[in-house]
C-alpha positions as CSV (number, residue, x, y, z in Angstrom):
1,M,-69.5,39.1,-13.8
2,R,-71.6,36.3,-15.2
3,I,-73.2,38.7,-17.7
4,C,-69.7,39.9,-18.9
5,S,-68.5,36.4,-19.4
6,T,-71.6,35.5,-21.3
7,I,-71.2,38.5,-23.5
8,L,-67.5,37.7,-24.0
9,L,-68.3,34.1,-24.9
10,W,-70.9,35.2,-27.5
11,L,-68.5,37.8,-29.0
12,V,-65.8,35.2,-29.4
13,A,-68.2,32.7,-31.0
14,Y,-69.4,35.4,-33.4
15,C,-65.8,36.3,-34.4
16,I,-64.9,32.7,-35.0
17,Y,-68.0,32.1,-37.1
18,A,-67.5,35.3,-39.1
19,Q,-64.1,34.2,-40.4
20,P,-64.3,34.0,-44.2
21,I,-64.0,30.6,-45.8
22,P,-61.3,30.8,-48.5
23,N,-62.4,30.1,-52.0
24,V,-60.7,27.5,-54.2
25,A,-59.3,27.7,-57.7
26,V,-60.0,24.6,-59.8
27,R,-57.5,23.9,-62.6
28,G,-57.4,21.4,-65.4
29,T,-55.9,20.7,-68.8
30,V,-57.6,19.7,-72.1
31,V,-55.7,17.5,-74.6
32,D,-56.5,15.5,-77.8
33,S,-56.9,11.9,-76.8
34,S,-54.9,10.5,-79.7
35,M,-51.9,12.8,-79.8
36,Y,-52.1,14.2,-76.2
37,Q,-51.5,17.7,-77.7
38,P,-53.1,20.6,-75.8
39,L,-56.4,21.9,-77.2
40,P,-56.1,25.7,-77.0
41,W,-59.3,27.7,-76.5
42,A,-61.4,24.7,-75.4
43,T,-64.5,25.6,-73.4
44,A,-65.0,24.5,-69.7
45,L,-68.4,24.9,-68.2
46,R,-69.0,24.6,-64.4
47,S,-72.5,24.2,-63.0
48,L,-73.9,23.4,-59.6
49,T,-75.3,19.9,-59.4
50,D,-78.6,21.0,-57.9
51,S,-79.3,24.1,-60.1
52,S,-78.7,25.6,-63.5
53,I,-76.2,28.3,-62.4
54,H,-73.3,28.1,-64.9
55,R,-69.9,29.7,-65.3
56,I,-67.8,29.3,-68.4
57,T,-64.1,29.8,-69.0
58,L,-61.7,29.2,-71.9
59,A,-58.5,27.2,-71.9
60,N,-55.4,29.1,-72.8
61,A,-52.9,28.3,-75.6
62,Q,-51.5,25.5,-73.5
63,G,-54.9,23.9,-73.0
64,T,-55.1,24.9,-69.3
65,F,-58.3,26.4,-67.8
66,V,-58.8,27.8,-64.3
67,F,-62.0,28.6,-62.4
68,R,-61.2,31.1,-59.6
69,G,-63.3,31.9,-56.5
70,I,-65.2,28.7,-56.3
71,A,-67.0,28.1,-53.0
72,R,-66.9,24.6,-51.4
73,G,-69.6,22.2,-52.8
74,R,-70.4,19.8,-55.5
75,Y,-70.2,20.8,-59.2
76,R,-70.5,19.3,-62.6
77,L,-67.6,20.2,-65.0
78,T,-68.1,19.8,-68.8
79,V,-65.2,20.3,-71.2
80,S,-65.7,20.7,-74.9
81,C,-64.0,21.8,-78.1
82,V,-65.1,22.1,-81.7
83,G,-64.5,18.8,-83.5
84,Y,-64.2,16.8,-80.3
85,T,-66.7,14.9,-78.1
86,K,-67.4,16.7,-74.8
87,I,-66.6,15.1,-71.5
88,S,-68.5,15.8,-68.2
89,Q,-67.5,14.8,-64.7
90,P,-68.5,15.6,-61.1
91,V,-66.1,17.7,-59.0
92,N,-66.3,17.9,-55.2
93,V,-64.6,20.9,-53.6
94,S,-64.4,19.7,-50.0
95,P,-63.7,21.8,-46.9
96,I,-60.2,20.3,-46.7
97,A,-59.3,21.0,-50.3
98,D,-56.2,23.1,-51.1
99,L,-56.6,26.6,-52.3
100,T,-55.8,25.3,-55.8
101,L,-57.4,22.0,-56.8
102,D,-55.9,20.4,-59.9
103,I,-58.5,18.0,-61.3
104,G,-56.1,16.6,-64.0
105,T,-56.2,16.2,-67.7
106,F,-59.3,15.8,-69.9
107,A,-58.5,13.8,-73.0
108,L,-61.2,14.6,-75.6
109,P,-61.7,12.1,-78.4
110,A,-62.1,13.5,-81.9
111,Q,-65.6,13.6,-83.2
112,T,-66.1,12.9,-86.9
113,V,-69.4,13.9,-88.6
114,R,-70.1,12.8,-92.1
115,L,-72.0,15.4,-94.0
116,S,-74.2,14.8,-96.9
117,E,-73.9,16.5,-100.3
118,V,-74.8,20.1,-100.5
119,R,-76.1,21.5,-103.8
120,V,-76.2,25.2,-104.4
121,R,-78.5,26.4,-107.1
122,R,-78.6,29.9,-108.5
123,P,-81.5,31.2,-110.5
124,P,-80.7,32.7,-113.8
125,P,-79.9,36.4,-113.8
126,V,-82.7,38.8,-114.6
127,T,-82.0,40.8,-117.7
128,M,-84.0,43.8,-118.8
129,R,-84.4,44.7,-122.5
130,S,-85.5,48.1,-123.6
């Protein structure tokens, strides 16, 4: 009897431990900081804080991006778009987080780059006389 109850206890503990931990979807929105207009096709990069494993996704036409299937843990999220300064922030997906974690709006400031003059020179054409 004692062996049966020990086996049953181990079996119950194993079944409880083997339950899958649901993954979380992390969602955010990218907008222009001056006009608060969505920035379509902005790039969002998610990386683990203790390694170099990365995952990249693009924002849709409304500026919304979603990372699906994220395990619980600490991440660094970097959002960028051509012509704007990138923003990076830590994200903590805790064990008590909802299945969809909305991390809010990223307002990217415009980045202006002053280019110097570009001069294009073409050598004279080569002509052959016979």
